PDB file of N, CA, C and O in Angstrom:
ATOM      1  N   UNK A   1      86.319  80.545 108.402  1.00  0.00           N
ATOM      2  CA  UNK A   1      87.756  80.362 108.258  1.00  0.00           C
ATOM      3  C   UNK A   1      88.421  81.732 108.148  1.00  0.00           C
ATOM      4  O   UNK A   1      88.027  82.556 107.323  1.00  0.00           O
ATOM      5  N   UNK A   2      89.411  81.966 108.969  1.00  0.00           N
ATOM      6  CA  UNK A   2      90.127  83.235 108.951  1.00  0.00           C
ATOM      7  C   UNK A   2      91.310  83.173 107.990  1.00  0.00           C
ATOM      8  O   UNK A   2      91.831  82.105 107.669  1.00  0.00           O
ATOM      9  N   UNK A   3      91.707  84.347 107.551  1.00  0.00           N
ATOM     10  CA  UNK A   3      92.859  84.486 106.663  1.00  0.00           C
ATOM     11  C   UNK A   3      94.099  84.669 107.534  1.00  0.00           C
ATOM     12  O   UNK A   3      94.044  85.313 108.582  1.00  0.00           O
ATOM     13  N   UNK A   4      95.193  84.107 107.100  1.00  0.00           N
ATOM     14  CA  UNK A   4      96.464  84.227 107.812  1.00  0.00           C
ATOM     15  C   UNK A   4      96.817  85.705 107.969  1.00  0.00           C
ATOM     16  O   UNK A   4      96.907  86.420 106.971  1.00  0.00           O
ATOM     17  N   UNK A   5      97.020  86.179 109.206  1.00  0.00           N
ATOM     18  CA  UNK A   5      97.347  87.598 109.428  1.00  0.00           C
ATOM     19  C   UNK A   5      98.594  88.062 108.668  1.00  0.00           C
ATOM     20  O   UNK A   5      98.660  89.214 108.241  1.00  0.00           O
ATOM     21  N   UNK A   6      99.567  87.188 108.499  1.00  0.00           N
ATOM     22  CA  UNK A   6     100.777  87.566 107.756  1.00  0.00           C
ATOM     23  C   UNK A   6     100.448  87.826 106.291  1.00  0.00           C
ATOM     24  O   UNK A   6     101.034  88.708 105.664  1.00  0.00           O
ATOM     25  N   UNK A   7      99.509  87.056 105.750  1.00  0.00           N
ATOM     26  CA  UNK A   7      99.081  87.268 104.372  1.00  0.00           C
ATOM     27  C   UNK A   7      98.387  88.618 104.240  1.00  0.00           C
ATOM     28  O   UNK A   7      98.606  89.341 103.268  1.00  0.00           O
ATOM     29  N   UNK A   8      97.556  88.954 105.213  1.00  0.00           N
ATOM     30  CA  UNK A   8      96.855  90.240 105.189  1.00  0.00           C
ATOM     31  C   UNK A   8      97.819  91.422 105.232  1.00  0.00           C
ATOM     32  O   UNK A   8      97.529  92.483 104.681  1.00  0.00           O
ATOM     33  N   UNK A   9      98.951  91.242 105.880  1.00  0.00           N
ATOM     34  CA  UNK A   9      99.948  92.314 105.974  1.00  0.00           C
ATOM     35  C   UNK A   9     100.578  92.634 104.621  1.00  0.00           C
ATOM     36  O   UNK A   9     100.959  93.778 104.373  1.00  0.00           O
ATOM     37  N   UNK A  10     100.692  91.645 103.753  1.00  0.00           N
ATOM     38  CA  UNK A  10     101.406  91.875 102.489  1.00  0.00           C
ATOM     39  C   UNK A  10     100.480  92.102 101.295  1.00  0.00           C
ATOM     40  O   UNK A  10     100.913  92.628 100.270  1.00  0.00           O
ATOM     41  N   UNK A  11      99.209  91.711 101.418  1.00  0.00           N
ATOM     42  CA  UNK A  11      98.285  91.894 100.298  1.00  0.00           C
ATOM     43  C   UNK A  11      97.906  93.361 100.125  1.00  0.00           C
ATOM     44  O   UNK A  11      97.699  94.082 101.101  1.00  0.00           O
ATOM     45  N   UNK A  12      97.819  93.783  98.883  1.00  0.00           N
ATOM     46  CA  UNK A  12      97.344  95.132  98.546  1.00  0.00           C
ATOM     47  C   UNK A  12      96.321  95.006  97.425  1.00  0.00           C
ATOM     48  O   UNK A  12      96.249  93.980  96.748  1.00  0.00           O
ATOM     49  N   UNK A  13      95.550  96.033  97.241  1.00  0.00           N
ATOM     50  CA  UNK A  13      94.565  96.061  96.174  1.00  0.00           C
ATOM     51  C   UNK A  13      95.289  95.985  94.829  1.00  0.00           C
ATOM     52  O   UNK A  13      96.232  96.743  94.599  1.00  0.00           O
ATOM     53  N   UNK A  14      94.868  95.088  93.942  1.00  0.00           N
ATOM     54  CA  UNK A  14      95.527  94.991  92.639  1.00  0.00           C
ATOM     55  C   UNK A  14      95.243  96.189  91.733  1.00  0.00           C
ATOM     56  O   UNK A  14      95.939  96.385  90.737  1.00  0.00           O
ATOM     57  N   UNK A  15      94.241  96.983  92.062  1.00  0.00           N
ATOM     58  CA  UNK A  15      93.888  98.151  91.253  1.00  0.00           C
ATOM     59  C   UNK A  15      94.633  99.387  91.728  1.00  0.00           C
ATOM     60  O   UNK A  15      95.252 100.091  90.930  1.00  0.00           O
ATOM     61  N   UNK A  16      94.573  99.655  93.050  1.00  0.00           N
ATOM     62  CA  UNK A  16      95.142 100.889  93.591  1.00  0.00           C
ATOM     63  C   UNK A  16      96.503 100.706  94.258  1.00  0.00           C
ATOM     64  O   UNK A  16      97.224 101.678  94.487  1.00  0.00           O
ATOM     65  N   UNK A  17      96.846  99.477  94.563  1.00  0.00           N
ATOM     66  CA  UNK A  17      98.088  99.145  95.299  1.00  0.00           C
ATOM     67  C   UNK A  17      98.068  99.674  96.737  1.00  0.00           C
ATOM     68  O   UNK A  17      99.121  99.826  97.357  1.00  0.00           O
ATOM     69  N   UNK A  18      96.878  99.952  97.263  1.00  0.00           N
ATOM     70  CA  UNK A  18      96.702 100.424  98.650  1.00  0.00           C
ATOM     71  C   UNK A  18      96.338  99.239  99.534  1.00  0.00           C
ATOM     72  O   UNK A  18      95.976  98.173  99.037  1.00  0.00           O
ATOM     73  N   UNK A  19      96.436  99.432 100.851  1.00  0.00           N
ATOM     74  CA  UNK A  19      96.107  98.376 101.792  1.00  0.00           C
ATOM     75  C   UNK A  19      94.616  98.043 101.735  1.00  0.00           C
ATOM     76  O   UNK A  19      93.792  98.848 101.301  1.00  0.00           O
ATOM     77  N   UNK A  20      94.303  96.839 102.183  1.00  0.00           N
ATOM     78  CA  UNK A  20      92.941  96.336 102.184  1.00  0.00           C
ATOM     79  C   UNK A  20      92.445  96.180 103.615  1.00  0.00           C
ATOM     80  O   UNK A  20      93.242  96.046 104.543  1.00  0.00           O
ATOM     81  N   UNK A  21      91.131  96.198 103.789  1.00  0.00           N
ATOM     82  CA  UNK A  21      90.510  95.993 105.090  1.00  0.00           C
ATOM     83  C   UNK A  21      89.809  94.646 105.059  1.00  0.00           C
ATOM     84  O   UNK A  21      89.028  94.361 104.151  1.00  0.00           O
ATOM     85  N   UNK A  22      90.092  93.822 106.057  1.00  0.00           N
ATOM     86  CA  UNK A  22      89.496  92.496 106.139  1.00  0.00           C
ATOM     87  C   UNK A  22      88.120  92.588 106.781  1.00  0.00           C
ATOM     88  O   UNK A  22      87.991  93.052 107.913  1.00  0.00           O
ATOM     89  N   UNK A  23      87.098  92.153 106.068  1.00  0.00           N
ATOM     90  CA  UNK A  23      85.731  92.087 106.589  1.00  0.00           C
ATOM     91  C   UNK A  23      85.457  90.621 106.920  1.00  0.00           C
ATOM     92  O   UNK A  23      85.112  89.829 106.043  1.00  0.00           O
ATOM     93  N   UNK A  24      85.615  90.275 108.186  1.00  0.00           N
ATOM     94  CA  UNK A  24      85.489  88.885 108.634  1.00  0.00           C
ATOM     95  C   UNK A  24      84.069  88.359 108.412  1.00  0.00           C
ATOM     96  O   UNK A  24      83.886  87.213 108.000  1.00  0.00           O
ATOM     97  N   UNK A  25      83.074  89.192 108.682  1.00  0.00           N
ATOM     98  CA  UNK A  25      81.681  88.768 108.561  1.00  0.00           C
ATOM     99  C   UNK A  25      81.325  88.369 107.131  1.00  0.00           C
ATOM    100  O   UNK A  25      80.673  87.350 106.904  1.00  0.00           O
ATOM    101  N   UNK A  26      81.755  89.178 106.179  1.00  0.00           N
ATOM    102  CA  UNK A  26      81.421  88.917 104.765  1.00  0.00           C
ATOM    103  C   UNK A  26      82.484  88.098 104.045  1.00  0.00           C
ATOM    104  O   UNK A  26      82.301  87.713 102.890  1.00  0.00           O
ATOM    105  N   UNK A  27      83.610  87.827 104.736  1.00  0.00           N
ATOM    106  CA  UNK A  27      84.728  87.106 104.138  1.00  0.00           C
ATOM    107  C   UNK A  27      85.173  87.781 102.846  1.00  0.00           C
ATOM    108  O   UNK A  27      85.171  87.191 101.766  1.00  0.00           O
ATOM    109  N   UNK A  28      85.561  89.062 103.011  1.00  0.00           N
ATOM    110  CA  UNK A  28      86.019  89.871 101.882  1.00  0.00           C
ATOM    111  C   UNK A  28      87.191  90.732 102.297  1.00  0.00           C
ATOM    112  O   UNK A  28      87.365  91.042 103.475  1.00  0.00           O
ATOM    113  N   UNK A  29      87.994  91.117 101.318  1.00  0.00           N
ATOM    114  CA  UNK A  29      89.028  92.124 101.496  1.00  0.00           C
ATOM    115  C   UNK A  29      88.537  93.351 100.746  1.00  0.00           C
ATOM    116  O   UNK A  29      88.285  93.299  99.543  1.00  0.00           O
ATOM    117  N   UNK A  30      88.405  94.456 101.473  1.00  0.00           N
ATOM    118  CA  UNK A  30      87.757  95.647 100.937  1.00  0.00           C
ATOM    119  C   UNK A  30      88.777  96.727 100.602  1.00  0.00           C
ATOM    120  O   UNK A  30      89.667  97.037 101.394  1.00  0.00           O
ATOM    121  N   UNK A  31      88.621  97.291  99.404  1.00  0.00           N
ATOM    122  CA  UNK A  31      89.403  98.444  98.973  1.00  0.00           C
ATOM    123  C   UNK A  31      88.423  99.592  98.744  1.00  0.00           C
ATOM    124  O   UNK A  31      87.768  99.662  97.704  1.00  0.00           O
ATOM    125  N   UNK A  32      88.329 100.481  99.715  1.00  0.00           N
ATOM    126  CA  UNK A  32      87.412 101.619  99.568  1.00  0.00           C
ATOM    127  C   UNK A  32      87.878 102.551  98.461  1.00  0.00           C
ATOM    128  O   UNK A  32      87.054 103.168  97.787  1.00  0.00           O
ATOM    129  N   UNK A  33      89.189 102.663  98.265  1.00  0.00           N
ATOM    130  CA  UNK A  33      89.717 103.533  97.218  1.00  0.00           C
ATOM    131  C   UNK A  33      89.263 103.071  95.833  1.00  0.00           C
ATOM    132  O   UNK A  33      88.952 103.896  94.974  1.00  0.00           O
ATOM    133  N   UNK A  34      89.226 101.764  95.616  1.00  0.00           N
ATOM    134  CA  UNK A  34      88.810 101.212  94.320  1.00  0.00           C
ATOM    135  C   UNK A  34      87.309 100.953  94.271  1.00  0.00           C
ATOM    136  O   UNK A  34      86.741 100.754  93.198  1.00  0.00           O
ATOM    137  N   UNK A  35      86.668 100.957  95.448  1.00  0.00           N
ATOM    138  CA  UNK A  35      85.237 100.673  95.498  1.00  0.00           C
ATOM    139  C   UNK A  35      84.924  99.210  95.247  1.00  0.00           C
ATOM    140  O   UNK A  35      83.877  98.873  94.695  1.00  0.00           O
ATOM    141  N   UNK A  36      85.860  98.326  95.664  1.00  0.00           N
ATOM    142  CA  UNK A  36      85.717  96.897  95.400  1.00  0.00           C
ATOM    143  C   UNK A  36      85.903  96.068  96.666  1.00  0.00           C
ATOM    144  O   UNK A  36      86.632  96.452  97.580  1.00  0.00           O
ATOM    145  N   UNK A  37      85.226  94.923  96.697  1.00  0.00           N
ATOM    146  CA  UNK A  37      85.398  93.953  97.778  1.00  0.00           C
ATOM    147  C   UNK A  37      85.775  92.619  97.136  1.00  0.00           C
ATOM    148  O   UNK A  37      85.006  92.050  96.361  1.00  0.00           O
ATOM    149  N   UNK A  38      86.955  92.137  97.467  1.00  0.00           N
ATOM    150  CA  UNK A  38      87.471  90.899  96.901  1.00  0.00           C
ATOM    151  C   UNK A  38      87.068  89.731  97.792  1.00  0.00           C
ATOM    152  O   UNK A  38      87.299  89.776  99.001  1.00  0.00           O
ATOM    153  N   UNK A  39      86.471  88.686  97.222  1.00  0.00           N
ATOM    154  CA  UNK A  39      85.995  87.566  98.037  1.00  0.00           C
ATOM    155  C   UNK A  39      87.131  86.690  98.549  1.00  0.00           C
ATOM    156  O   UNK A  39      88.208  86.610  97.957  1.00  0.00           O
ATOM    157  N   UNK A  40      86.851  86.041  99.664  1.00  0.00           N
ATOM    158  CA  UNK A  40      87.770  85.036 100.211  1.00  0.00           C
ATOM    159  C   UNK A  40      87.022  83.711 100.148  1.00  0.00           C
ATOM    160  O   UNK A  40      85.968  83.556 100.765  1.00  0.00           O
ATOM    161  N   UNK A  41      87.560  82.773  99.411  1.00  0.00           N
ATOM    162  CA  UNK A  41      86.929  81.465  99.248  1.00  0.00           C
ATOM    163  C   UNK A  41      87.860  80.374  99.768  1.00  0.00           C
ATOM    164  O   UNK A  41      89.010  80.262  99.343  1.00  0.00           O
ATOM    165  N   UNK A  42      87.347  79.586 100.681  1.00  0.00           N
ATOM    166  CA  UNK A  42      88.143  78.491 101.282  1.00  0.00           C
ATOM    167  C   UNK A  42      89.453  79.012 101.862  1.00  0.00           C
ATOM    168  O   UNK A  42      90.483  78.341 101.791  1.00  0.00           O
ATOM    169  N   UNK A  43      89.407  80.214 102.436  1.00  0.00           N
ATOM    170  CA  UNK A  43      90.591  80.794 103.058  1.00  0.00           C
ATOM    171  C   UNK A  43      91.552  81.456 102.097  1.00  0.00           C
ATOM    172  O   UNK A  43      92.597  81.951 102.521  1.00  0.00           O
ATOM    173  N   UNK A  44      91.229  81.482 100.803  1.00  0.00           N
ATOM    174  CA  UNK A  44      92.118  82.083  99.807  1.00  0.00           C
ATOM    175  C   UNK A  44      91.494  83.337  99.218  1.00  0.00           C
ATOM    176  O   UNK A  44      90.387  83.284  98.683  1.00  0.00           O
ATOM    177  N   UNK A  45      92.195  84.476  99.311  1.00  0.00           N
ATOM    178  CA  UNK A  45      91.681  85.705  98.702  1.00  0.00           C
ATOM    179  C   UNK A  45      91.714  85.611  97.179  1.00  0.00           C
ATOM    180  O   UNK A  45      92.718  85.203  96.595  1.00  0.00           O
ATOM    181  N   UNK A  46      90.624  85.988  96.551  1.00  0.00           N
ATOM    182  CA  UNK A  46      90.531  86.019  95.094  1.00  0.00           C
ATOM    183  C   UNK A  46      90.748  87.472  94.683  1.00  0.00           C
ATOM    184  O   UNK A  46      89.837  88.296  94.776  1.00  0.00           O
ATOM    185  N   UNK A  47      91.949  87.775  94.233  1.00  0.00           N
ATOM    186  CA  UNK A  47      92.364  89.155  93.994  1.00  0.00           C
ATOM    187  C   UNK A  47      92.199  89.580  92.536  1.00  0.00           C
ATOM    188  O   UNK A  47      93.008  90.353  92.022  1.00  0.00           O
ATOM    189  N   UNK A  48      91.184  89.096  91.885  1.00  0.00           N
ATOM    190  CA  UNK A  48      90.904  89.449  90.498  1.00  0.00           C
ATOM    191  C   UNK A  48      89.802  90.510  90.455  1.00  0.00           C
ATOM    192  O   UNK A  48      88.722  90.284  91.002  1.00  0.00           O
ATOM    193  N   UNK A  49      90.042  91.642  89.829  1.00  0.00           N
ATOM    194  CA  UNK A  49      89.007  92.684  89.768  1.00  0.00           C
ATOM    195  C   UNK A  49      87.693  92.188  89.166  1.00  0.00           C
ATOM    196  O   UNK A  49      86.626  92.662  89.554  1.00  0.00           O
ATOM    197  N   UNK A  50      87.750  91.247  88.231  1.00  0.00           N
ATOM    198  CA  UNK A  50      86.530  90.709  87.628  1.00  0.00           C
ATOM    199  C   UNK A  50      85.701  89.893  88.619  1.00  0.00           C
ATOM    200  O   UNK A  50      84.496  89.727  88.426  1.00  0.00           O
ATOM    201  N   UNK A  51      86.327  89.386  89.669  1.00  0.00           N
ATOM    202  CA  UNK A  51      85.637  88.586  90.684  1.00  0.00           C
ATOM    203  C   UNK A  51      85.160  89.441  91.857  1.00  0.00           C
ATOM    204  O   UNK A  51      84.404  88.962  92.702  1.00  0.00           O
ATOM    205  N   UNK A  52      85.593  90.694  91.918  1.00  0.00           N
ATOM    206  CA  UNK A  52      85.273  91.577  93.049  1.00  0.00           C
ATOM    207  C   UNK A  52      83.843  92.099  92.952  1.00  0.00           C
ATOM    208  O   UNK A  52      83.273  92.241  91.870  1.00  0.00           O
ATOM    209  N   UNK A  53      83.293  92.377  94.127  1.00  0.00           N
ATOM    210  CA  UNK A  53      81.964  92.967  94.228  1.00  0.00           C
ATOM    211  C   UNK A  53      82.116  94.479  94.308  1.00  0.00           C
ATOM    212  O   UNK A  53      82.976  94.989  95.026  1.00  0.00           O
ATOM    213  N   UNK A  54      81.274  95.191  93.567  1.00  0.00           N
ATOM    214  CA  UNK A  54      81.274  96.669  93.609  1.00  0.00           C
ATOM    215  C   UNK A  54      80.659  97.107  94.944  1.00  0.00           C
ATOM    216  O   UNK A  54      79.597  96.617  95.329  1.00  0.00           O
ATOM    217  N   UNK A  55      81.323  98.022  95.644  1.00  0.00           N
ATOM    218  CA  UNK A  55      80.792  98.549  96.897  1.00  0.00           C
ATOM    219  C   UNK A  55      79.660  99.533  96.634  1.00  0.00           C
ATOM    220  O   UNK A  55      79.666 100.265  95.644  1.00  0.00           O
ATOM    221  N   UNK A  56      78.700  99.534  97.534  1.00  0.00           N
ATOM    222  CA  UNK A  56      77.610 100.509  97.438  1.00  0.00           C
ATOM    223  C   UNK A  56      78.121 101.860  97.952  1.00  0.00           C
ATOM    224  O   UNK A  56      79.183 101.932  98.570  1.00  0.00           O
ATOM    225  N   UNK A  57      77.368 102.915  97.696  1.00  0.00           N
ATOM    226  CA  UNK A  57      77.746 104.256  98.170  1.00  0.00           C
ATOM    227  C   UNK A  57      77.844 104.276  99.691  1.00  0.00           C
ATOM    228  O   UNK A  57      78.737 104.918 100.244  1.00  0.00           O
ATOM    229  N   UNK A  58      76.939 103.580 100.371  1.00  0.00           N
ATOM    230  CA  UNK A  58      76.963 103.539 101.832  1.00  0.00           C
ATOM    231  C   UNK A  58      78.221 102.839 102.351  1.00  0.00           C
ATOM    232  O   UNK A  58      78.781 103.245 103.369  1.00  0.00           O
ATOM    233  N   UNK A  59      78.659 101.803 101.665  1.00  0.00           N
ATOM    234  CA  UNK A  59      79.852 101.072 102.094  1.00  0.00           C
ATOM    235  C   UNK A  59      81.119 101.894 101.879  1.00  0.00           C
ATOM    236  O   UNK A  59      82.109 101.698 102.584  1.00  0.00           O
ATOM    237  N   UNK A  60      81.099 102.795 100.932  1.00  0.00           N
ATOM    238  CA  UNK A  60      82.294 103.593 100.632  1.00  0.00           C
ATOM    239  C   UNK A  60      82.441 104.794 101.574  1.00  0.00           C
ATOM    240  O   UNK A  60      83.497 105.426 101.610  1.00  0.00           O
ATOM    241  N   UNK A  61      81.406 105.106 102.323  1.00  0.00           N
ATOM    242  CA  UNK A  61      81.449 106.254 103.236  1.00  0.00           C
ATOM    243  C   UNK A  61      82.288 105.979 104.458  1.00  0.00           C
ATOM    244  O   UNK A  61      82.424 106.846 105.322  1.00  0.00           O
TER     245      UNK A  61
END
């Protein structure tokens, strides 16, 4: 399930307030600046830092 492109245009990282990158394969919104990947469940982004996955060093490069 894809996320609405208009929603992706307005969403920002709740930690850094910077734009996010949509990872379609992993169904995540990625903030390299914060080092976090926010999950997308049932088409809805979960924008809670406590629910985010920490990025590995390789993913942040």
